[in-house]
C-alpha positions as CSV (number, residue, x, y, z in Angstrom):
1,X,-30.2,4.7,3.8
2,X,-28.2,1.7,4.9
3,X,-27.9,-1.6,3.0
4,X,-27.4,-5.2,4.2
5,X,-24.5,-5.8,1.8
6,X,-21.7,-7.8,3.5
7,X,-18.4,-5.9,3.7
8,X,-16.6,-9.0,2.4
9,X,-18.8,-8.8,-0.8
10,X,-18.0,-5.1,-1.2
11,X,-14.3,-5.7,-0.7
12,X,-14.2,-8.5,-3.2
13,X,-16.0,-6.4,-5.9
14,X,-13.8,-3.3,-5.1
15,X,-10.6,-5.4,-5.5
16,X,-11.9,-6.9,-8.7
17,X,-12.5,-3.3,-10.0
18,X,-9.0,-2.2,-9.0
19,X,-7.5,-5.2,-10.8
20,X,-9.5,-4.5,-13.9
21,X,-8.7,-0.8,-14.1
22,X,-5.0,-1.3,-13.1
23,X,-3.8,-4.3,-15.0
24,X,-0.1,-3.7,-14.0
25,X,-1.1,-3.7,-10.3
26,X,-3.2,-6.8,-10.9
27,X,-0.2,-8.6,-12.3
28,X,1.9,-7.4,-9.3
29,X,-0.8,-9.0,-7.1
30,X,-0.4,-12.3,-9.0
31,X,-3.7,-11.9,-10.9
32,X,-3.2,-12.4,-14.6
33,X,-6.6,-12.0,-16.1
34,X,-5.7,-8.6,-17.6
35,X,-2.1,-9.2,-18.6
36,X,-2.7,-8.3,-22.2
37,X,-3.7,-4.7,-21.4
38,X,-2.0,-1.4,-20.3
39,X,-3.9,1.1,-18.2
40,X,-6.2,3.6,-19.9
41,X,-4.7,6.9,-18.8
42,X,-6.6,9.1,-21.3
43,X,-8.6,11.9,-19.8
44,X,-11.8,10.0,-20.4
45,X,-10.3,6.9,-18.7
46,X,-9.2,9.0,-15.7
47,X,-12.6,10.5,-15.5
48,X,-14.3,7.1,-15.7
49,X,-12.1,5.8,-12.9
50,X,-13.0,8.7,-10.7
51,X,-16.7,8.2,-11.3
52,X,-16.4,4.5,-10.4
53,X,-14.4,5.3,-7.2
54,X,-17.1,7.8,-6.2
55,X,-19.7,5.1,-6.7
56,X,-17.8,2.7,-4.5
57,X,-17.4,5.4,-1.8
58,X,-21.2,6.0,-1.8
59,X,-21.9,2.3,-1.7
60,X,-19.5,1.8,1.2
61,X,-21.2,4.7,3.1
62,X,-24.4,2.7,2.9
63,X,-23.0,-0.3,4.7
64,X,-24.0,0.2,8.4
65,X,-21.3,-0.2,11.0
66,X,-23.8,-1.8,13.3
67,X,-23.9,-4.9,11.2
68,X,-20.1,-5.3,11.3
69,X,-17.7,-7.0,13.6
70,X,-15.1,-4.9,15.4
71,X,-12.4,-5.8,12.9
72,X,-14.8,-5.3,9.9
73,X,-15.4,-1.7,11.2
74,X,-11.7,-1.1,11.1
75,X,-11.4,-2.6,7.6
76,X,-14.4,-0.4,6.5
77,X,-12.4,2.7,7.6
78,X,-9.4,1.4,5.8
79,X,-11.4,0.9,2.6
80,X,-12.9,4.4,2.9
81,X,-9.4,5.9,3.4
82,X,-8.1,4.0,0.4
83,X,-10.9,5.2,-1.9
84,X,-10.3,8.8,-0.8
85,X,-6.6,8.4,-1.3
86,X,-7.1,7.2,-4.9
87,X,-9.4,10.0,-5.6
88,X,-7.0,12.5,-4.0
89,X,-4.2,11.2,-6.2
90,X,-6.2,11.4,-9.4
91,X,-7.8,14.8,-8.7
92,X,-5.3,16.7,-6.6
93,X,-1.8,15.2,-7.1
94,X,-2.6,14.5,-10.8
95,X,0.7,12.6,-11.8
96,X,-1.0,11.6,-15.1
97,X,-1.0,15.4,-15.9
98,X,2.3,16.5,-14.3
99,X,4.8,13.8,-14.6
100,X,6.0,11.8,-17.7
101,X,7.8,9.4,-15.4
102,X,4.4,8.2,-14.4
103,X,3.9,6.7,-17.8
104,X,7.5,5.4,-18.1
105,X,7.4,3.5,-14.8
106,X,4.0,2.1,-15.6
107,X,5.3,0.7,-18.9
108,X,8.5,-0.6,-17.3
109,X,6.6,-2.5,-14.6
110,X,3.9,-3.7,-17.0
111,X,6.5,-5.3,-19.3
112,X,8.9,-6.5,-16.6
113,X,6.0,-8.4,-14.8
114,X,5.7,-10.6,-18.0
115,X,9.3,-11.3,-18.3
116,X,10.5,-11.9,-14.7
117,X,8.1,-14.5,-13.5
118,X,7.4,-17.7,-15.4
119,X,3.8,-17.9,-14.3
120,X,2.7,-19.1,-17.7
121,X,4.3,-20.8,-20.8
122,X,6.8,-18.6,-22.6
123,X,4.6,-18.4,-25.7
124,X,1.6,-17.1,-23.7
125,X,3.7,-14.5,-21.9
126,X,5.3,-13.4,-25.2
127,X,1.9,-12.8,-26.8
128,X,0.9,-10.6,-23.9
129,X,4.1,-8.6,-24.2
130,X,3.4,-8.2,-27.9
131,X,0.0,-6.9,-27.0
132,X,1.5,-4.4,-24.5
133,X,4.1,-3.3,-27.0
134,X,1.5,-2.7,-29.6
135,X,-0.4,-0.5,-27.1
136,X,2.7,1.5,-26.2
137,X,2.4,4.1,-29.1
138,X,-1.1,4.8,-27.9
139,X,0.2,5.2,-24.3
140,X,2.8,7.6,-25.6
141,X,0.2,9.6,-27.4
142,X,-1.8,9.9,-24.2
143,X,1.3,11.0,-22.3
144,X,2.0,13.7,-24.9
145,X,-1.6,14.9,-24.8
146,X,-1.9,14.9,-21.0
147,X,1.5,16.2,-19.9
148,X,1.6,19.7,-21.3
149,X,3.4,21.8,-18.7
150,X,5.4,19.5,-16.3
151,X,8.1,20.8,-14.0
152,X,11.5,20.9,-15.7
153,X,13.0,18.4,-13.2
154,X,10.1,16.0,-14.1
155,X,11.0,16.3,-17.8
156,X,14.6,15.4,-17.0
157,X,13.8,12.4,-14.9
158,X,10.9,11.2,-17.1
159,X,13.1,11.3,-20.2
160,X,15.9,9.3,-18.4
161,X,13.3,6.8,-17.2
162,X,12.0,6.4,-20.7
163,X,15.5,5.9,-22.0
164,X,15.8,3.0,-19.6
165,X,12.5,1.5,-20.8
166,X,13.7,1.7,-24.4
167,X,16.9,-0.1,-23.6
168,X,15.0,-2.7,-21.6
169,X,12.8,-3.4,-24.7
170,X,15.8,-3.6,-27.0
171,X,18.2,-5.6,-24.8
172,X,16.4,-7.4,-22.0
173,X,13.2,-8.5,-23.7
174,X,15.1,-10.6,-26.4
175,X,17.1,-12.2,-23.6
176,X,13.9,-13.0,-21.6
177,X,12.3,-14.7,-24.6
178,X,15.4,-16.4,-26.0
179,X,13.8,-19.8,-25.5
180,X,10.9,-18.9,-27.8
181,X,10.8,-21.1,-30.9
182,X,7.6,-19.8,-32.7
183,X,9.1,-17.8,-35.6
184,X,5.9,-16.0,-36.3
185,X,5.6,-14.9,-32.7
186,X,9.3,-13.9,-32.7
187,X,8.6,-11.7,-35.7
188,X,5.6,-10.1,-34.1
189,X,7.7,-9.5,-31.0
190,X,10.4,-7.8,-33.0
191,X,8.0,-5.7,-35.0
192,X,6.0,-4.6,-31.9
193,X,9.3,-3.8,-30.1
194,X,10.5,-1.6,-33.0
195,X,7.2,0.3,-33.0
196,X,7.3,0.8,-29.3
197,X,10.9,2.0,-29.1
198,X,10.3,4.3,-32.1
199,X,7.4,5.9,-30.1
200,X,9.6,6.2,-27.0
201,X,12.4,7.8,-28.9
202,X,10.0,10.3,-30.4
203,X,8.6,11.2,-27.0
204,X,11.9,11.5,-25.3
205,X,13.0,13.9,-28.1
206,X,9.8,15.8,-27.7
207,X,10.3,16.1,-23.9
208,X,13.9,17.3,-24.2
209,X,13.6,19.5,-27.3
210,X,10.0,20.9,-27.0
211,X,8.7,20.5,-23.5
212,X,11.8,21.2,-21.4
213,X,12.5,24.7,-22.8
214,X,9.0,25.9,-22.0
215,X,8.5,24.1,-18.7
216,X,7.7,26.6,-16.0
217,X,5.6,24.6,-13.5
218,X,6.7,24.1,-9.9
219,X,7.4,20.6,-8.6
220,X,6.1,21.6,-5.2
221,X,2.9,20.1,-3.9
222,X,2.4,22.8,-1.3
223,X,1.6,22.2,2.3
224,X,-2.1,21.3,1.8
225,X,-1.6,18.7,-0.9
226,X,1.5,17.3,0.8
227,X,-0.3,16.8,4.1
228,X,-3.4,15.5,2.3
229,X,-1.4,12.8,0.6
230,X,0.0,11.5,3.8
231,X,-3.4,11.7,5.5
232,X,-5.3,10.0,2.7
233,X,-2.8,7.3,1.7
234,X,-1.1,6.4,5.0
235,X,-3.4,7.7,7.7
236,X,-0.8,10.2,9.0
237,X,-2.5,13.3,10.2
238,X,0.4,15.2,11.7
239,X,1.1,18.7,10.3
240,X,4.2,19.1,8.1
241,X,5.8,21.4,10.8
242,X,5.5,18.6,13.4
243,X,6.9,16.0,11.1
244,X,9.8,18.2,10.2
245,X,10.5,18.8,13.9
246,X,10.6,15.1,14.5
247,X,12.8,14.5,11.5
248,X,15.3,17.1,12.6
249,X,15.3,15.8,16.1
250,X,15.9,12.2,15.0
251,X,18.6,13.3,12.5
252,X,20.5,15.0,15.4
253,X,20.2,11.8,17.5
254,X,21.4,9.6,14.6
255,X,24.3,11.9,13.8
256,X,25.4,11.7,17.5
257,X,25.3,7.9,17.2
258,X,27.3,8.1,14.0
259,X,30.0,10.1,15.8
260,X,30.0,7.6,18.7
261,X,30.4,4.6,16.5
262,X,33.0,6.3,14.2
263,X,35.0,7.0,17.4
264,X,35.0,3.3,18.2
265,X,36.4,2.6,14.8
266,X,39.1,5.3,15.1
267,X,39.1,7.6,18.1
268,X,41.8,9.9,16.6
269,X,40.1,10.7,13.3
270,X,37.1,12.9,12.5
271,X,33.8,10.9,11.9
272,X,33.7,12.0,8.2
273,X,37.3,10.8,7.7
274,X,36.5,7.5,9.3
275,X,33.5,7.1,7.0
276,X,35.5,7.9,3.9
277,X,37.9,5.1,4.8
278,X,35.1,2.7,5.4
279,X,33.5,3.6,2.1
280,X,36.8,2.9,0.3
281,X,36.3,-0.8,1.1
282,X,33.9,-1.8,-1.6
283,X,33.5,-4.6,-4.2
284,X,35.3,-4.3,-7.4
285,X,33.3,-3.3,-10.5
286,X,31.3,-6.3,-11.7
287,X,31.5,-8.0,-8.2
288,X,28.5,-6.4,-6.4
289,X,26.2,-9.3,-7.3
290,X,28.6,-11.8,-5.9
291,X,29.1,-9.8,-2.7
292,X,25.4,-9.6,-1.8
293,X,24.7,-13.2,-2.9
294,X,27.2,-14.4,-0.2
295,X,25.3,-12.5,2.5
296,X,21.9,-14.1,2.2
297,X,22.6,-17.4,3.9
298,X,24.3,-15.7,6.7
299,X,21.3,-13.4,7.3
300,X,18.9,-16.4,7.4
301,X,21.1,-18.2,9.8
302,X,21.4,-15.2,12.1
303,X,17.6,-14.6,12.1
304,X,16.9,-18.3,13.0
305,X,19.6,-18.5,15.6
306,X,18.3,-15.4,17.4
307,X,14.6,-16.2,17.0
308,X,13.8,-12.8,15.5
309,X,10.9,-13.7,13.1
310,X,9.5,-16.8,11.3
311,X,11.0,-17.4,7.9
312,X,8.3,-19.2,5.7
313,X,9.5,-21.6,3.1
314,X,9.9,-20.2,-0.4
315,X,11.7,-20.5,-3.7
316,X,15.3,-19.5,-3.8
317,X,16.3,-15.8,-4.5
318,X,17.9,-15.0,-7.8
319,X,20.5,-12.3,-7.3
320,X,21.2,-10.3,-10.5
321,X,22.2,-7.0,-12.0
322,X,19.5,-4.4,-12.1
323,X,17.6,-4.1,-15.4
324,X,18.0,-0.8,-17.3
325,X,14.4,0.3,-16.5
326,X,15.1,0.2,-12.8
327,X,18.7,1.6,-12.7
328,X,17.8,4.7,-10.8
329,X,17.7,2.4,-7.7
330,X,20.8,1.0,-6.0
331,X,19.0,-2.2,-5.1
332,X,15.5,-3.7,-5.2
333,X,13.5,-6.9,-4.8
334,X,10.9,-8.1,-7.2
335,X,8.7,-10.9,-5.8
336,X,5.7,-12.8,-7.2
337,X,2.3,-11.5,-6.1
338,X,0.5,-12.9,-3.1
339,X,-2.2,-14.4,-5.3
340,X,0.2,-16.1,-7.6
341,X,-0.9,-19.8,-7.8
342,X,2.6,-21.1,-8.6
343,X,5.6,-21.0,-6.4
344,X,8.1,-18.7,-8.2
345,X,11.5,-17.3,-7.3
346,X,12.1,-13.7,-6.3
347,X,14.8,-11.4,-7.8
348,X,17.2,-9.3,-5.8
349,X,18.6,-6.7,-8.1
350,X,21.8,-4.8,-7.4
351,X,23.0,-1.9,-9.6
352,X,26.6,-2.4,-10.6
353,X,28.7,0.1,-12.6
354,X,28.2,0.3,-16.4
355,X,31.2,-0.2,-18.7
356,X,30.4,3.2,-20.3
357,X,30.9,5.1,-17.0
358,X,34.0,7.1,-16.2
359,X,36.4,5.8,-13.6
360,X,35.3,8.6,-11.3
361,X,31.6,7.9,-11.6
362,X,32.1,4.2,-11.1
363,X,34.2,4.8,-7.9
364,X,31.6,7.2,-6.5
365,X,28.8,4.7,-7.1
366,X,30.7,1.8,-5.5
367,X,31.7,4.0,-2.5
368,X,28.0,4.4,-1.6
369,X,27.6,0.6,-1.9
370,X,30.6,-0.2,0.3
371,X,30.9,-3.5,2.1
372,X,29.6,-2.0,5.4
373,X,26.5,-0.5,3.9
374,X,25.8,-3.6,1.7
375,X,24.8,-5.6,4.8
376,X,22.0,-3.1,5.7
377,X,21.0,-3.0,2.0
378,X,20.6,-6.7,1.9
379,X,18.7,-6.7,5.3
380,X,16.4,-4.1,3.9
381,X,15.7,-5.9,0.6
382,X,15.8,-9.6,1.6
383,X,15.9,-11.0,5.1
384,X,14.1,-9.9,7.2
385,X,13.0,-6.9,5.0
386,X,11.0,-6.9,1.8
387,X,11.5,-10.4,0.7
388,X,10.5,-12.0,4.0
389,X,7.5,-9.6,4.2
390,X,6.3,-10.7,0.8
391,X,6.6,-14.4,1.9
392,X,4.4,-13.7,4.9
393,X,2.0,-11.8,2.7
394,X,1.4,-15.0,0.6
395,X,0.3,-16.9,3.7
396,X,-2.5,-14.5,4.6
397,X,-6.0,-15.9,4.0
398,X,-8.2,-12.8,4.0
399,X,-8.3,-11.4,0.4
400,X,-8.5,-7.8,1.5
401,X,-5.4,-8.0,3.7
402,X,-3.5,-10.2,1.2
403,X,-3.6,-7.8,-1.7
404,X,-0.6,-5.5,-2.2
405,X,-2.9,-2.8,-3.5
406,X,-3.8,-1.6,0.0
407,X,-0.3,-1.7,1.3
408,X,0.8,1.8,2.4
409,X,4.3,3.0,1.8
410,X,4.9,3.8,5.5
411,X,4.4,0.1,6.4
412,X,6.1,-1.5,3.4
413,X,9.2,0.7,3.5
414,X,9.0,1.3,7.2
415,X,9.3,-2.4,8.0
416,X,12.3,-2.9,5.8
417,X,14.1,0.1,7.2
418,X,13.1,-0.8,10.8
419,X,14.8,-4.2,10.2
420,X,18.2,-2.7,9.5
421,X,18.5,-1.3,13.1
422,X,16.7,-4.3,14.6
423,X,19.2,-6.7,13.2
424,X,22.2,-4.6,14.5
425,X,20.5,-4.3,17.9
426,X,20.2,-8.1,17.9
427,X,24.0,-8.4,17.3
428,X,24.6,-8.6,13.6
429,X,28.1,-7.4,12.9
430,X,28.9,-7.2,16.7
431,X,32.6,-7.8,16.0
432,X,32.8,-5.2,13.3
433,X,31.8,-1.6,14.2
434,X,31.9,-0.6,10.5
435,X,28.7,-2.6,9.9
436,X,26.9,-0.5,12.5
437,X,28.3,2.6,10.9
438,X,26.9,1.5,7.6
439,X,23.5,0.9,9.1
440,X,23.5,4.4,10.7
441,X,24.6,5.9,7.4
442,X,21.5,4.4,5.8
443,X,19.3,5.8,8.6
444,X,20.9,9.2,8.1
445,X,20.0,9.1,4.4
446,X,16.3,8.2,5.2
447,X,16.1,10.9,7.8
448,X,17.6,13.4,5.3
449,X,15.0,12.3,2.8
450,X,12.3,13.1,5.4
451,X,13.8,16.6,6.0
452,X,14.4,17.4,2.3
453,X,11.1,16.0,1.1
454,X,9.1,18.1,3.6
455,X,11.1,21.2,2.8
456,X,11.0,20.7,-1.0
457,X,7.2,20.5,-1.0
458,X,6.1,22.7,1.9
459,X,8.9,25.3,2.0
460,X,11.2,26.8,-0.6
461,X,14.2,24.4,-0.5
462,X,15.7,24.1,-4.0
463,X,17.1,20.9,-5.5
464,X,20.6,22.2,-5.2
465,X,20.1,22.9,-1.5
466,X,18.7,19.4,-1.2
467,X,21.9,18.0,-2.8
468,X,24.1,19.8,-0.3
469,X,21.9,18.7,2.6
470,X,22.4,15.0,1.6
471,X,26.1,15.6,1.2
472,X,26.7,17.4,4.5
473,X,24.1,15.7,6.8
474,X,24.1,12.2,5.4
475,X,27.6,11.9,3.9
476,X,26.4,11.0,0.4
477,X,28.6,11.3,-2.7
478,X,27.6,14.1,-5.0
479,X,26.0,11.9,-7.6
480,X,23.9,9.9,-5.1
481,X,23.0,13.2,-3.3
482,X,21.7,14.6,-6.6
483,X,19.6,11.5,-7.3
484,X,18.1,11.6,-3.9
485,X,17.3,15.3,-4.1
486,X,15.8,15.0,-7.5
487,X,13.8,12.0,-6.5
488,X,12.2,14.0,-3.7
489,X,10.6,16.4,-6.2
490,X,8.6,13.6,-7.9
491,X,8.3,11.1,-5.1
492,X,7.3,12.8,-1.9
493,X,6.3,9.5,-0.4
494,X,10.0,8.7,0.1
495,X,9.7,10.6,3.4
496,X,7.6,7.7,4.7
497,X,10.5,5.2,5.0
498,X,11.9,7.0,8.1
499,X,8.3,7.8,9.3
500,X,7.4,4.2,9.2
501,X,10.5,3.1,11.1
502,X,9.7,5.5,13.8
503,X,6.1,4.4,14.0
504,X,7.1,0.7,14.3
505,X,9.7,1.5,17.0
506,X,7.0,3.3,19.0
507,X,4.5,0.5,18.4
508,X,7.0,-2.1,19.6
509,X,7.9,0.0,22.7
510,X,4.3,0.5,23.6
511,X,3.4,-3.1,23.2
512,X,6.4,-4.2,25.2
513,X,5.5,-1.8,28.0
514,X,2.0,-3.4,28.1
515,X,3.0,-7.0,27.9
516,X,6.1,-6.8,30.1
517,X,7.8,-10.2,30.5
518,X,5.3,-11.8,28.1
519,X,6.7,-9.7,25.2
520,X,8.6,-11.6,22.6
521,X,10.3,-9.9,19.6
522,X,9.6,-12.9,17.4
523,X,5.9,-12.9,18.4
524,X,5.7,-9.2,17.8
525,X,7.1,-9.5,14.3
526,X,5.1,-12.6,13.4
527,X,1.8,-11.0,14.6
528,X,2.6,-7.8,12.8
529,X,3.4,-9.5,9.4
530,X,0.5,-11.9,9.9
531,X,-2.0,-9.1,10.0
532,X,-1.2,-8.1,6.4
533,X,0.1,-4.9,4.8
534,X,-2.2,-2.6,6.7
535,X,-1.9,1.1,7.6
536,X,0.1,1.5,10.8
537,X,-2.8,3.0,12.6
538,X,-4.7,-0.2,12.0
539,X,-1.8,-2.4,13.1
540,X,-1.6,-0.4,16.3
541,X,-5.3,-0.7,16.9
542,X,-5.3,-4.5,16.4
543,X,-2.2,-5.0,18.6
544,X,-3.0,-2.5,21.3
545,X,-6.7,-1.8,21.1
546,X,-6.3,2.0,21.1
547,X,-7.5,4.4,18.5
548,X,-4.2,4.4,16.6
549,X,-3.9,8.2,16.7
550,X,-0.6,8.3,18.6
551,X,1.6,7.0,15.8
552,X,4.7,9.1,16.7
553,X,6.1,10.7,19.8
């Protein structure tokens, strides 16, 4: 039986529900009504969320498509896919039961969102942090109760991530609230921080001493769950074998491009030798932040001069060292949510070497962040990648398309990765072949992720085999190769960065073939970003009017 409920009414209520049950995601959206809470990840809380999602699914089914506009019919499908994706994650992937990192990253993001952005007076944000810290021991108890037999690699990564969260609480929180003058509140903050870090230390010891020795579970999702995750969360219905064939084909194409550009740099040397020399040119320890800060103005000028995409006005970007809780990433951008009422700066974090590292480890880290690669890293993270995307997101009026909660990884990461090649094709670094070599190296790494991620979860590739694949096929240093292979075990969605880039290149080519001389690169980019962070099948349907099934060649 159909109802007359407007789709917009359903979408608003569903988004309100998501914000209420996911306070951390709500804060990321710029909605602060739930900032004093941490998610309820207890089994009863998970079951309640599943029941609510099921109710929304049945309610959406009762909204007749005959009463909807053409765009609303597409949005209805998107909402249905999103609900199924959330249910699939809870019931089939079950990170709340398999992965301690799930709890560590949630806590890190929840706390960081209160410290990075000054959306409210410092006293108000400090009270909310105190509330979250007081809930941390309960979150740890839930993690200990839920995560009984995780894969051993999940234990290792989870404990390391919790170590970073503990250091963030001890070192970064006091710095963030150094302007706080309320002595009573400062005392509450210190007491709550101590209780939280004590709980974290207890849990990391429990993970390493008790859970790790008995861990026997496999990290592999298996073919069915791997394909289901891509289908439900990103609308990608291709079989794993087909995706792997595409990945291996594109990896071969990109390796040939690497050899060609390396030959332009030095025709007498082997490509690997050329790349080793290029990697040796890197900032000195402690100078990474300065190196990338100098790139941003040049990127903005280049984009405007070549009319590549509109750059909306926004607050300046603060470039800084990566906080401890995010140090498994080389670089990242943190931007205020699209619903944030105030204009706030974004943060571009770059991971520099630690004083405690050995000289060998520091040199290896910096070689993977060499001067040539850093240009593509900054393109990916800032202009015209993530940062510019977030600024466009703030301009969208329709609430459903404005929220980051519906943003699929294939579009978010695909756009940023697509921009790396697009900028080089437009002429960035035209007088320096090493910059293009750095961009190709980044593409090789993403394609290697695609191959390794698929093989880790649908075949029998081991982590050690993955490490060697990244070293031999994408020229990564051993430490970086190990981080990439380990990440693939617990983050299978990292295959989607390369997938999204390929989808966007096909969409652009198909649109250009249809529009001919009327096609404009800037118009394409502005239309794409102006539609919101939608699944790529929906972007394709809105721009081309087809069914959106032919996402890849």
